[in-house]
C-alpha positions, 0 to 999 in steps of 0.5 A: 455104517461102522465109520459113521458110528465111529465118527459119532462116538468120537464127536460124543467123546469130544463133547464130553471132554469139552463139557468137563473142561468147561466145568473145571474152568468155571470151578477154577474161576470161582476159586480164584475169585474167592481168593481175590475177594479174600485178598481184597479184604486183607488189603483193606484191613492192612490199609486201615491199620496203616492209616491208624499207624500213620495217625498215631505216629503223627500224634506221638511226633507232634512238636507240642508233645515232644516239648511236653515229654522233654519238660515232664519226663526228662526235666529239660527246660528252654533257656531264657536267652541263648546265643547261637555260635557260628562255626563252633565258636 
């Protein structure tokens, strides 16, 4: 009879350990999922910011704007007629 009691206690202990492991596993899964969601939100925010930066960059670098800034702020003008020399001549 004592051998049977020992086996039952051992199986009960294994069952409790298994239940605790399942609870810990579920908790860790929830924590990791929360972290994943947080990182996805951050990624979306960074993607939006990157798209805005690219749009702003293309706006600032447009040839019309560069030409306008060259004329108004730098006082540059386009020559009326010019000749491009080859090989520095």
